[in-house]
C-alpha positions, 0 to 999 in steps of 0.5 A: 502501522499494523492497522493500515496494513490489516485494513489494506489486506481486507480490501476487496476490489475488482480483479482488473483493478488489482492486476493493473495496480500490481503491474504499476506497483513494480515502478512505484516511485514514492516522491512522484506518486505521492506528490501527485496524490497527496499534498505536494509539500513534505511527504508523510511517513509511510504509515501516515501516507498509507492512512491518507491513501486508504481514505482516498481510496474508499471515497473513490471506491464509493464513487465506482460502486455508485457509478458517479460520472466523475469516477476515473479508473485510472486514478483508482489504479494510481491510488492502488499503486501508491497503496501497494508501494507504501505497504511494501515500504512499510513491511520492508522497514518492519521486517528487520525489527522482528525477531525470529528465535532460531532453534538451539544449535546441537553441539558437534561431537567429535 
């Protein structure tokens, strides 16, 4: 899980793509977006879905960089939206399991 999140954090894309994806990520619906982007069968777990989305996005980014005729910016934004949405779900699922030690409490003298 952490590997996929680290890879996502290291991605550098044009500002306009990222801004559009951030706007779209606020309305991310896992069932709708992933069925459109991945196999319409059973949805994978978020960490597996993010790994698959990262692979697809790398291919799409290559198309963008090489000016391929079939590159579609809207499809690229859709992939980025799904990646951000899955990352948000992963972080939310992981956060409750992290134990942060609280500082010892001082006794209250009376």
